[in-house]
SEDRENVEX-709193 format. One line per 8 residues: number of its first residue (from 1); for each residue x, y, z of C-alpha. Coordinates in steps of 0.02 Angstrom, whole numbers, plus 50000, padded with zeros to 5 digits. Example, Ala and Ser with C-alpha at 12.3 -4.5 7.8 and 13.67 -1.06 7.14 Angstrom:
BEGIN
1 = 50615,49775,50390 ~ 50684,49947,50357
This chain:
BEGIN
1 = 50000,50000,50000 ~ 50143,50118,50034 ~ 50324,50092,49984 ~ 50469,50178,50068 ~ 50656,50176,50044 ~ 50748,50031,50131 ~ 50594,49924,50156 ~ 50629,49737,50156
9 = 50532,49575,50164 ~ 50624,49442,50266 ~ 50568,49262,50232 ~ 50610,49125,50357 ~ 50597,48945,50292 ~ 50598,48800,50416 ~ 50575,48612,50374 ~ 50580,48448,50469
17 = 50592,48270,50402 ~ 50501,48141,50510 ~ 50501,47953,50494 ~ 50435,47812,50601 ~ 50515,47644,50641 ~ 50412,47513,50731 ~ 50284,47645,50772 ~ 50409,47766,50848
25 = 50412,47935,50761 ~ 50580,48021,50752 ~ 50646,48180,50673 ~ 50795,48138,50568 ~ 50831,48304,50481 ~ 50800,48490,50510 ~ 50823,48621,50374 ~ 50815,48813,50393
33 = 50853,48958,50279 ~ 50826,49147,50274 ~ 50803,49251,50119 ~ 50795,49443,50118 ~ 50703,49532,49979 ~ 50728,49717,49954 ~ 50585,49810,49874 ~ 50646,49893,49716
41 = 50580,50070,49698 ~ 50553,50138,49523 ~ 50699,50232,49447 ~ 50695,50420,49433 ~ 50790,50455,49273 ~ 50876,50624,49249 ~ 50936,50692,49082 ~ 51050,50842,49077
49 = 51197,50922,48989 ~ 51361,50884,49076 ~ 51433,51060,49063 ~ 51369,51238,49059 ~ 51454,51407,49057 ~ 51447,51514,49213 ~ 51292,51624,49204 ~ 51209,51517,49071
57 = 51052,51413,49096 ~ 51004,51238,49047 ~ 50858,51120,49068 ~ 50862,50962,49174 ~ 50730,50833,49127 ~ 50663,50694,49236 ~ 50559,50539,49199 ~ 50476,50408,49309
65 = 50357,50262,49274 ~ 50220,50219,49400 ~ 50242,50032,49433 ~ 50092,50014,49549 ~ 49916,49959,49505 ~ 49846,50119,49583 ~ 49871,50301,49534 ~ 50005,50403,49619
73 = 49928,50553,49710 ~ 49991,50697,49817 ~ 50150,50708,49715 ~ 50293,50823,49763 ~ 50449,50841,49655 ~ 50586,50950,49730 ~ 50753,50995,49651 ~ 50901,51070,49743
81 = 51084,51096,49707 ~ 51216,51218,49768 ~ 51300,51311,49628 ~ 51155,51278,49511 ~ 50999,51333,49605 ~ 50986,51480,49724 ~ 50854,51385,49822 ~ 50753,51227,49808
89 = 50626,51219,49668 ~ 50457,51132,49680 ~ 50399,51061,49514 ~ 50210,51036,49497 ~ 50155,50862,49443 ~ 49978,50797,49428 ~ 49924,50623,49481 ~ 49994,50478,49378
97 = 49889,50329,49328 ~ 49955,50152,49340 ~ 50097,50113,49218 ~ 50098,50293,49156 ~ 50259,50390,49131 ~ 50278,50563,49206 ~ 50401,50686,49132 ~ 50452,50860,49180
105 = 50594,50983,49181 ~ 50667,51129,49273 ~ 50799,51258,49236 ~ 50969,51274,49320 ~ 51095,51414,49306 ~ 51283,51406,49320 ~ 51306,51507,49478 ~ 51477,51448,49534
113 = 51622,51372,49438 ~ 51654,51190,49479 ~ 51569,51022,49482 ~ 51401,51017,49567 ~ 51265,50890,49600 ~ 51084,50923,49570 ~ 50970,50817,49679 ~ 50790,50779,49630
121 = 50672,50701,49759 ~ 50506,50620,49714 ~ 50372,50591,49847 ~ 50190,50540,49837 ~ 50058,50467,49950 ~ 50108,50293,49888 ~ 50294,50308,49852 ~ 50415,50392,49970
129 = 50603,50420,49963 ~ 50642,50411,49778 ~ 50795,50516,49737 ~ 50914,50538,49593 ~ 51072,50640,49572 ~ 51155,50710,49416 ~ 51324,50794,49405 ~ 51348,50955,49307
137 = 51505,51057,49284 ~ 51505,51246,49274 ~ 51653,51316,49177 ~ 51715,51492,49145 ~ 51759,51489,48960 ~ 51682,51389,48820 ~ 51803,51290,48712 ~ 51751,51254,48534
145 = 51777,51068,48555 ~ 51672,51056,48713 ~ 51490,51014,48689 ~ 51395,51117,48816 ~ 51230,51062,48750 ~ 51096,51196,48767 ~ 50924,51159,48702 ~ 50891,51019,48580
153 = 50794,51060,48425 ~ 50628,51012,48502 ~ 50661,51080,48677 ~ 50603,51248,48742 ~ 50604,51352,48901 ~ 50487,51467,48995 ~ 50585,51628,48989 ~ 50473,51748,49085
161 = 50305,51751,49174 ~ 50217,51920,49188 ~ 50086,51936,49325 ~ 50011,52098,49256 ~ 50003,52167,49432 ~ 49925,52338,49398 ~ 49787,52268,49286 ~ 49742,52126,49404
169 = 49741,52233,49561 ~ 49613,52350,49484 ~ 49498,52204,49444 ~ 49519,52131,49618 ~ 49490,52294,49715 ~ 49664,52288,49792 ~ 49743,52446,49722 ~ 49748,52528,49895
177 = 49871,52403,49968 ~ 50040,52485,49988 ~ 50132,52326,49935 ~ 50141,52400,49761 ~ 50258,52270,49684 ~ 50152,52122,49742 ~ 50006,52038,49656 ~ 49863,52045,49782
185 = 49706,51956,49722 ~ 49541,51892,49790 ~ 49483,51712,49776 ~ 49338,51674,49660 ~ 49400,51798,49530 ~ 49503,51786,49370 ~ 49688,51828,49356 ~ 49764,51870,49186
193 = 49946,51824,49155 ~ 50067,51813,49010 ~ 50226,51714,48983 ~ 50363,51705,48852 ~ 50433,51539,48790 ~ 50596,51516,48698 ~ 50525,51456,48533 ~ 50360,51473,48440
201 = 50236,51334,48476 ~ 50071,51308,48387 ~ 49984,51227,48533 ~ 50031,51205,48714 ~ 49959,51125,48869 ~ 49989,51231,49025 ~ 49970,51186,49207 ~ 49966,51329,49333
209 = 49986,51283,49515 ~ 49985,51394,49671 ~ 50084,51327,49818 ~ 50062,51402,49992 ~ 50229,51483,50025 ~ 50232,51442,50212 ~ 50228,51260,50259 ~ 50227,51234,50446
217 = 50124,51075,50461 ~ 50120,50925,50348 ~ 50130,50933,50160 ~ 50121,51085,50050 ~ 49949,51148,50002 ~ 49932,51156,49813 ~ 49793,51235,49712 ~ 49784,51194,49526
225 = 49702,51336,49432 ~ 49569,51323,49298 ~ 49617,51407,49133 ~ 49510,51503,49012 ~ 49550,51601,48853 ~ 49721,51525,48819 ~ 49801,51621,48676 ~ 49966,51580,48590
233 = 50047,51717,48488 ~ 50218,51666,48422 ~ 50323,51648,48580 ~ 50196,51728,48699 ~ 50060,51632,48791 ~ 49919,51728,48876 ~ 49785,51652,48987 ~ 49655,51689,49119
241 = 49660,51590,49280 ~ 49508,51564,49392 ~ 49546,51562,49578 ~ 49434,51439,49673 ~ 49308,51523,49788 ~ 49352,51408,49933 ~ 49543,51408,49920 ~ 49644,51446,50078
249 = 49696,51627,50097 ~ 49880,51666,50114 ~ 50042,51695,50019 ~ 50074,51583,49870 ~ 50207,51547,49741 ~ 50152,51515,49562 ~ 50231,51375,49461 ~ 50199,51354,49275
257 = 50222,51193,49176 ~ 50210,51203,48986 ~ 50199,51048,48877 ~ 50208,51055,48687 ~ 50080,50964,48579 ~ 50174,50800,48562 ~ 50191,50782,48748 ~ 50374,50735,48736
265 = 50445,50898,48801 ~ 50396,51006,48948 ~ 50466,51160,49032 ~ 50431,51229,49207 ~ 50455,51398,49290 ~ 50426,51454,49469 ~ 50381,51638,49491 ~ 50490,51717,49623
273 = 50367,51851,49683 ~ 50237,51801,49811 ~ 50053,51810,49766 ~ 49933,51863,49906 ~ 49761,51781,49900 ~ 49622,51860,50005 ~ 49439,51829,50044 ~ 49322,51906,49915
281 = 49168,51999,49979 ~ 49128,52048,49798 ~ 49103,51867,49744 ~ 48934,51785,49774 ~ 49017,51616,49795 ~ 49131,51673,49937 ~ 49073,51649,50116 ~ 49105,51834,50151
289 = 49001,51899,50006 ~ 48921,52068,50043 ~ 48808,52131,49905 ~ 48794,52320,49930 ~ 48936,52432,49870 ~ 48905,52562,50006 ~ 48933,52429,50138 ~ 49088,52365,50049
297 = 49157,52542,50044 ~ 49131,52556,50232 ~ 49170,52384,50301 ~ 49310,52330,50183 ~ 49386,52485,50102 ~ 49370,52623,50234 ~ 49538,52646,50321 ~ 49479,52761,50461
305 = 49332,52753,50580 ~ 49264,52789,50752 ~ 49250,52681,50908 ~ 49126,52743,51038 ~ 49187,52755,51217 ~ 49137,52840,51379 ~ 48972,52820,51469 ~ 48802,52787,51391
313 = 48741,52956,51448 ~ 48896,53045,51384 ~ 48979,52946,51247 ~ 49105,53009,51121 ~ 49182,52940,50962 ~ 49366,52894,50974 ~ 49439,52911,50799 ~ 49543,52761,50747
321 = 49656,52737,50597 ~ 49629,52556,50543 ~ 49755,52570,50400 ~ 49715,52396,50333 ~ 49808,52433,50170 ~ 49973,52476,50255 ~ 50110,52356,50202 ~ 50149,52305,50381
329 = 49966,52267,50418 ~ 49953,52147,50271 ~ 50118,52064,50316 ~ 50064,52047,50497 ~ 49896,51970,50450 ~ 49983,51845,50337 ~ 50114,51806,50469 ~ 49978,51770,50596
337 = 49868,51657,50491 ~ 50020,51560,50430 ~ 50025,51487,50605 ~ 49859,51402,50567 ~ 49846,51231,50484 ~ 49841,51260,50297 ~ 49677,51166,50276 ~ 49588,51284,50398
345 = 49630,51444,50305 ~ 49489,51426,50179 ~ 49358,51439,50317 ~ 49313,51616,50373 ~ 49236,51546,50533 ~ 49400,51466,50585 ~ 49506,51613,50527 ~ 49405,51743,50623
353 = 49402,51636,50780 ~ 49589,51608,50768 ~ 49621,51794,50750 ~ 49519,51828,50908 ~ 49644,51717,50999 ~ 49810,51766,50922 ~ 49783,51955,50932 ~ 49796,51946,51122
361 = 49954,51890,51207 ~ 49877,51757,51319 ~ 49881,51630,51177 ~ 50016,51591,51048 ~ 50125,51736,51107 ~ 50005,51851,51017 ~ 50007,52032,50962 ~ 49945,52139,51107
369 = 49955,52123,51295 ~ 49801,52177,51392 ~ 49822,52282,51548 ~ 49683,52350,51660 ~ 49790,52375,51816 ~ 49823,52560,51792 ~ 50011,52529,51797 ~ 50083,52538,51622
377 = 50266,52532,51666 ~ 50367,52454,51525 ~ 50242,52501,51389 ~ 50118,52630,51330 ~ 49953,52679,51407 ~ 49814,52599,51304 ~ 49737,52771,51272 ~ 49896,52832,51187
385 = 49872,52725,51032 ~ 49781,52801,50883 ~ 49818,52680,50741 ~ 49834,52494,50710 ~ 49989,52519,50603 ~ 50099,52572,50749 ~ 50048,52417,50849 ~ 50076,52295,50705
393 = 50241,52382,50661 ~ 50309,52355,50835 ~ 50248,52176,50840 ~ 50326,52131,50672 ~ 50489,52213,50722 ~ 50506,52119,50887 ~ 50389,51968,50865 ~ 50343,51999,51048
401 = 50177,52058,51123 ~ 50155,52246,51117 ~ 50119,52333,51283 ~ 49978,52381,51318 ~ 49799,52373,51258 ~ 49619,52372,51318 ~ 49457,52322,51234 ~ 49444,52471,51116
409 = 49623,52441,51055 ~ 49594,52254,51032 ~ 49441,52297,50930 ~ 49538,52421,50824 ~ 49673,52297,50774 ~ 49542,52159,50749 ~ 49448,52268,50626 ~ 49612,52299,50536
417 = 49661,52116,50526 ~ 49489,52062,50463 ~ 49476,52199,50332 ~ 49656,52168,50277 ~ 49611,51987,50237 ~ 49452,52041,50146 ~ 49326,52002,50283 ~ 49196,52141,50308
425 = 49211,52201,50487 ~ 49163,52341,50607 ~ 49194,52391,50788 ~ 49043,52385,50904 ~ 49024,52465,51076 ~ 48905,52397,51208 ~ 48874,52522,51349 ~ 48846,52450,51523
433 = 48916,52285,51463 ~ 48902,52135,51579 ~ 49048,52020,51616 ~ 48962,51861,51676 ~ 49095,51751,51753 ~ 48971,51617,51808 ~ 48884,51599,51639 ~ 48710,51612,51716
441 = 48656,51769,51620 ~ 48651,51869,51781 ~ 48768,51997,51861 ~ 48767,51968,52048 ~ 48818,52100,52174 ~ 48843,52046,52356 ~ 48851,52158,52509 ~ 48839,52140,52697
449 = 48693,52196,52803 ~ 48788,52359,52828 ~ 48806,52392,52641 ~ 48989,52340,52630 ~ 49034,52260,52462 ~ 49093,52079,52477 ~ 49240,52081,52358 ~ 49273,51894,52369
457 = 49100,51859,52295 ~ 49086,52003,52173 ~ 49169,51918,52024 ~ 49040,51983,51901 ~ 49053,52161,51840 ~ 48969,52287,51728 ~ 49088,52384,51616 ~ 49043,52564,51574
465 = 49073,52506,51396 ~ 49151,52360,51306 ~ 49204,52356,51124 ~ 49205,52200,51016 ~ 49192,52166,50829 ~ 49068,52104,50704 ~ 49125,52007,50551 ~ 49012,51971,50403
473 = 49002,51791,50343 ~ 48894,51645,50294 ~ 48872,51510,50426 ~ 48865,51346,50332 ~ 48903,51257,50495 ~ 48738,51316,50571 ~ 48555,51298,50523 ~ 48494,51420,50390
481 = 48462,51598,50444 ~ 48613,51631,50555 ~ 48730,51710,50428 ~ 48770,51895,50423 ~ 48853,51989,50566 ~ 48947,51881,50691 ~ 49023,51938,50857 ~ 49210,51908,50871
489 = 49309,51978,51016 ~ 49498,51980,51038 ~ 49492,52053,51215 ~ 49547,51914,51334 ~ 49402,51893,51455 ~ 49356,51710,51480 ~ 49429,51546,51418 ~ 49341,51462,51273
497 = 49408,51298,51211 ~ 49559,51322,51326 ~ 49604,51485,51238 ~ 49557,51667,51264 ~ 49447,51685,51111 ~ 49268,51735,51075 ~ 49158,51697,50926 ~ 49104,51700,50793
505 = 48932,51711,50876 ~ 48783,51753,50763 ~ 48701,51917,50813 ~ 48534,51841,50764 ~ 48561,51699,50887 ~ 48606,51824,51025 ~ 48442,51915,50996 ~ 48344,51753,51004
513 = 48439,51692,51157 ~ 48500,51536,51068 ~ 48670,51474,51126 ~ 48706,51374,50968 ~ 48881,51431,50920 ~ 49046,51483,50996 ~ 49023,51586,51155 ~ 48848,51647,51110
521 = 48789,51625,51289 ~ 48927,51741,51351 ~ 48879,51875,51224 ~ 48693,51858,51272 ~ 48742,51899,51451 ~ 48848,52047,51396 ~ 48699,52133,51315 ~ 48552,52072,51417
529 = 48597,51998,51587 ~ 48493,52044,51738 ~ 48581,52137,51878 ~ 48541,52057,52046 ~ 48573,52123,52222 ~ 48608,51997,52360 ~ 48615,52057,52542 ~ 48679,51958,52688
537 = 48556,51917,52827 ~ 48579,51892,53013 ~ 48610,51706,52984 ~ 48753,51742,52865 ~ 48655,51684,52712 ~ 48630,51796,52560 ~ 48457,51826,52493 ~ 48403,51905,52330
545 = 48332,52078,52367 ~ 48326,52167,52199 ~ 48331,52126,52014 ~ 48363,52258,51880 ~ 48315,52181,51711 ~ 48344,52339,51609 ~ 48515,52395,51670 ~ 48634,52300,51555
553 = 48660,52327,51368 ~ 48625,52508,51324 ~ 48653,52608,51164 ~ 48747,52472,51068 ~ 48840,52578,50941 ~ 48942,52571,50782 ~ 48997,52694,50650 ~ 48863,52727,50519
561 = 48894,52684,50337 ~ 48968,52831,50243 ~ 48977,52954,50388 ~ 49052,52982,50560 ~ 48881,52974,50642 ~ 48835,52842,50769 ~ 48718,52702,50719 ~ 48619,52622,50860
569 = 48606,52434,50833 ~ 48535,52385,51003 ~ 48380,52311,50919 ~ 48492,52189,50824 ~ 48548,52113,50989 ~ 48388,52105,51091 ~ 48202,52137,51086 ~ 48128,52288,51174
577 = 48174,52287,51358 ~ 48039,52213,51468 ~ 47941,52138,51323 ~ 47882,51958,51330 ~ 47996,51914,51184 ~ 48147,51990,51271 ~ 48110,51896,51432 ~ 48078,51734,51338
585 = 48237,51749,51236 ~ 48340,51777,51392 ~ 48276,51614,51467 ~ 48294,51497,51318 ~ 48460,51416,51361 ~ 48452,51433,51550 ~ 48271,51426,51606 ~ 48326,51430,51788
593 = 48450,51571,51762 ~ 48328,51705,51822 ~ 48267,51682,52000 ~ 48097,51759,52030 ~ 48094,51901,52153 ~ 48037,51848,52324 ~ 47858,51894,52372 ~ 47896,52051,52467
601 = 47792,52204,52496 ~ 47923,52340,52479 ~ 47834,52504,52507 ~ 47989,52613,52490 ~ 48092,52629,52332 ~ 48248,52733,52301 ~ 48368,52766,52159 ~ 48533,52861,52151
609 = 48571,52981,52009 ~ 48746,53057,51999 ~ 48739,53218,51898 ~ 48868,53252,51764 ~ 49012,53356,51833 ~ 49164,53449,51771 ~ 49335,53383,51814 ~ 49391,53477,51970
617 = 49214,53532,52013 ~ 49085,53476,52139 ~ 48992,53312,52112 ~ 48807,53314,52154 ~ 48721,53153,52209 ~ 48531,53147,52203 ~ 48436,53007,52291 ~ 48253,52998,52240
625 = 48148,52910,52373 ~ 47965,52859,52365 ~ 47866,52809,52519 ~ 47713,52717,52456 ~ 47656,52672,52633 ~ 47520,52760,52731 ~ 47640,52770,52876 ~ 47803,52860,52905
633 = 47961,52764,52866 ~ 48136,52784,52939 ~ 48262,52778,52798 ~ 48442,52736,52847 ~ 48562,52754,52702 ~ 48747,52746,52669 ~ 48838,52823,52520 ~ 49008,52756,52470
641 = 49110,52826,52326 ~ 49264,52759,52240 ~ 49369,52793,52085 ~ 49333,52657,51959 ~ 49398,52591,51795 ~ 49286,52583,51642 ~ 49280,52395,51670 ~ 49182,52421,51831
649 = 49330,52373,51939 ~ 49321,52475,52098 ~ 49464,52550,52194 ~ 49466,52579,52383 ~ 49319,52684,52442 ~ 49366,52867,52468 ~ 49194,52930,52519 ~ 49085,52853,52655
657 = 48934,52949,52721 ~ 48787,52891,52828 ~ 48622,52977,52864 ~ 48448,52940,52931 ~ 48291,53029,52872 ~ 48107,53007,52911 ~ 47998,52989,52756 ~ 47822,53059,52765
665 = 47680,52940,52717 ~ 47636,52931,52532 ~ 47760,53065,52478 ~ 47912,53073,52365 ~ 48072,53151,52429 ~ 48240,53201,52357 ~ 48400,53189,52457 ~ 48552,53284,52394
673 = 48735,53258,52433 ~ 48878,53365,52367 ~ 49054,53297,52351 ~ 49193,53430,52343 ~ 49336,53407,52221 ~ 49459,53392,52364 ~ 49375,53228,52412 ~ 49413,53141,52247
681 = 49546,53234,52146 ~ 49698,53163,52240 ~ 49636,52985,52207 ~ 49603,52991,52020 ~ 49722,52891,51907 ~ 49880,52977,51847 ~ 49910,52866,51696 ~ 49793,52933,51562
689 = 49644,52822,51608 ~ 49475,52906,51600 ~ 49419,52983,51767 ~ 49268,52883,51827 ~ 49182,52892,51997 ~ 49059,52761,52057 ~ 48935,52786,52200 ~ 48840,52649,52290
697 = 48691,52690,52401 ~ 48636,52559,52527 ~ 48469,52591,52609 ~ 48369,52507,52748 ~ 48197,52540,52820 ~ 48193,52525,53009 ~ 48008,52476,53023 ~ 48002,52339,52890
705 = 48186,52286,52880 ~ 48175,52314,52692 ~ 48346,52346,52616 ~ 48417,52378,52444 ~ 48559,52447,52340 ~ 48568,52574,52199 ~ 48726,52607,52095 ~ 48773,52745,51975
713 = 48935,52815,51903 ~ 48998,52963,51804 ~ 49144,53006,51693 ~ 49206,53177,51743 ~ 49196,53300,51599 ~ 49361,53368,51533 ~ 49387,53522,51426 ~ 49355,53499,51240
721 = 49492,53537,51115 ~ 49459,53594,50937 ~ 49580,53571,50792 ~ 49563,53639,50615 ~ 49668,53687,50465 ~ 49725,53865,50493 ~ 49639,53987,50374 ~ 49722,54067,50223
729 = 49804,53911,50152 ~ 49793,53822,49984 ~ 49703,53653,49977 ~ 49806,53514,50060 ~ 49929,53440,49936 ~ 50057,53299,49943 ~ 50227,53364,49997 ~ 50167,53536,50051
737 = 50161,53586,50236 ~ 49990,53612,50314 ~ 49971,53725,50466 ~ 49849,53657,50596 ~ 49777,53765,50735 ~ 49715,53703,50904 ~ 49615,53786,51042 ~ 49553,53734,51215
745 = 49458,53830,51349 ~ 49502,53778,51527 ~ 49327,53740,51593 ~ 49395,53654,51748 ~ 49409,53737,51917 ~ 49595,53706,51928 ~ 49752,53778,51850 ~ 49825,53677,51705
753 = 50015,53663,51700 ~ 50151,53595,51585 ~ 50041,53574,51432 ~ 50105,53473,51285 ~ 50024,53419,51121 ~ 50056,53259,51025 ~ 49989,53224,50851 ~ 49990,53074,50735
761 = 49913,53031,50568 ~ 49941,52901,50434 ~ 50044,52978,50294 ~ 50045,53140,50395 ~ 50183,53101,50519 ~ 50189,53124,50707 ~ 50265,53243,50833 ~ 50256,53325,51004
769 = 50253,53511,51047 ~ 50263,53609,51210 ~ 50124,53735,51241 ~ 50091,53856,51385 ~ 50161,53816,51555 ~ 50012,53885,51653 ~ 49829,53910,51606 ~ 49712,53977,51740
777 = 49529,53922,51756 ~ 49434,54007,51615 ~ 49595,54035,51518 ~ 49630,53975,51341 ~ 49760,53859,51267 ~ 49806,53889,51085 ~ 49944,53846,50963 ~ 49989,53788,50788
785 = 50095,53651,50712 ~ 50132,53585,50537 ~ 50112,53418,50452 ~ 50173,53368,50279 ~ 50063,53242,50185 ~ 50151,53098,50099 ~ 50004,53019,50005 ~ 49841,53073,49927
793 = 49671,53026,49995 ~ 49569,53050,50153 ~ 49681,53050,50308 ~ 49643,53061,50494 ~ 49746,53173,50608 ~ 49730,53136,50794 ~ 49791,53257,50930 ~ 49807,53233,51117
801 = 49836,53365,51249 ~ 49940,53318,51401 ~ 49942,53400,51572 ~ 49961,53332,51749 ~ 49783,53394,51781 ~ 49705,53313,51626 ~ 49670,53133,51577 ~ 49598,53104,51402
809 = 49586,53263,51299 ~ 49589,53191,51123 ~ 49521,53259,50959 ~ 49532,53205,50777 ~ 49497,53280,50607 ~ 49493,53218,50429 ~ 49602,53298,50295 ~ 49577,53263,50110
817 = 49746,53269,50024 ~ 49755,53310,49838
């Protein structure tokens, strides 16, 4: 079934001669012998000229007969030889039927004077280890009486293969990629090429094979291309090659085998330049097909965008330069997927899931290291990044995880990687996003009878916002109806399949509450979990006191098609809050995941509302209380405040106030608390993280022992900076300096010191400038700087203002370069 070199059959022969005399049987003779039979592999015959001149080329031909009764498949023919070949050459060969003869050839060049061996190895699924060696001598000068050979009368060579890069890239929508000398194409489309052969041929048979350039596991992956419109004009052959719609994406090398009409002579050529094959959202047969051009312009071709951050009541767009056409971004995407098994790279489901794992550093020594500690020593603050290119550049330079990132940065580079490979993608922000560590679709908060948070039990959290991605694809692995947008998330949150990866999870399944694909149940909780309050009783047990079904999953946002406006896609993820369909969907996979509220007659309700506040100003806390009883109620409440991260992680409490009030029967009341800036300013982060404050109000009614908790948070408002092209200038042009003006009014109640500005933009450069040393409250910061565009097109310039008293003052603008 399978023959290998040095395989032997060993036959042992043993014989005995028995005879009987008077009924007694005796052995009179014993014979033994051993015969070894070596399996003779078929001969690989090489034909070549014995001598060539240095710098000249010659053909080496090979021939082999298939001796088996079955076809030879999975054939690999590799030639190598120092002094004759700069590197090994793979020669494409189709399957060979039983008793058929395969022939082929390759070209060698006299690189170094002297005698050299060229080694040809032949492997197939059925025959392994067939090799043959031929000696060739490279000489400096040609003597008249020395026969150097050259081509026989009927032989020919492939002299040049032209990939027609510019023409093909236009057809394949890949002109924006900066790898200008590379052929970048999309599967499912046609590639036009031309080649020159050394002599005119009336009719030829051509075989075009793409071989994945990176082979990390197993055998090479080969794709034989279908030909159409073959045209022979004298010594030039032109043809159109159809790329299969389901071929693996990656970097390939093209090999061409040409056979003349008689079939006796062939010539082969391997194209040195790599060919990049991407997914094709323009092709109806590709699993990433997206039919509308406006969506393709946005989700595949748009290099800049916005990622919404902040708080649901005060969100802002963070401009991000995806830069998916940058050379380093394409090289990084290819480098990453080349770690996958070759056979998985045709499947967009597997590719997108793999990227969600390898873009974080927890698995496979990936691209970006997450850090939510507030200590960014040894790296950059996550908020300092403005473009994917700078992250991928550092990663490709060092091949080590880049420090540091958070969810909005992971989403930015994920969008880049997906779009680079041709997968339609967008960044999506979920405000008040649940992190359900127990996978029960509920966010549980535990506190003592005195309102003290029980940190050991409070594993769940609600992030002010969380950013993930959606990738567009068909889902042939799922029942019909679940294609379209799929959630994929590179932020390392919870293990899935022993790796930190999330998705692809169908958005439609999330809305219906159906946990039928990767990590869908986790995403359902992120957008629709109930928030539950558990309070410890006198016996030490915790009982469920409150359930907030409408708290999680607000204002789910993405950039709108064709503009910088926000598109609200909350309805894609869940039915209307509180509706029967929303409640039913939430209980599909875990019918016991939502405990019913206990039958209690709570006649007092309260809710905390923290008013928006300027950085450095007073913070006003309003507690709205309703006494629905016909009797007076004694309301004991405690207010604790703490600086918090956007992930909901609380720091040590810095504010702790207690008060008791008597509530009149049947009346509403409002309790106000004012927090001075001196109570919180010294405790805010000093590392560029956004300044959040969270307040927890614990309340108890003396008469009924009713108790409950209400939580609210704010992001302190910082001054807004404006940037614009300074007036009186010509339209922005490549190579000509552009003056940019900035302005900021100090709306805080503190003095700003040591102000500096940094700016960065793709093809615009980057820099840092000192501004005023001191700006009093109500004062103005202003300044100008210059950028010099390097390329035409729409570019994004992002500026950030630094001061010890500020945290995240960032602004961006678009500049159209002519």
